[in-house]
N, C-alpha and C positions, 0 to 999 in steps of 0.2 A: 682039361678044365682050364678055363681062363680065369685069370684073377679078377679081372673086370666084373664077372658075373657074381662074384662074392663081394667085391668091394662096394658096388653101388648100392645094394640093399643096406649094407652096414652103414655106409655114408648116409644115406637117407634117414636111418633110424637115429644117427647121431645128430643130424641137423633138427629132426623133430624134437629130440629131447632137448636140445639146445634152446629151441624156440619156447618150449614149455618153461624151461628155467628162467629165461629171461622175462616171460609174462608174469611168472610168480614173483621173481624178485622186484619186478616194476611195481606190481601191486602192493608188495610189501613196502617198497619205498613211498609210494603215494600215501599209504596208511600212516607211515611214520612222519610224514611231512603234514598231515591234515591239521595238525595243531597250528600251523602257520596260516591257514585259511579259515574264515568264518563260514557260516552256513550259506551265505549268499554267494560264495565263491570269490570275494573280494579279499585281496591278500592283506594280511596283517603282518607288519614288520615288527619283530620282537627286539 
């Protein structure tokens, strides 16, 4: 059995998981920053 055959699927799973985490964290970050923007999307400097 070649290690590569085991490694690639595992690596792909890790990459997919990382992408989901990044998207989740980014959306949380945007929500936490929403107080800096008004409804029109113009930036408000606090």
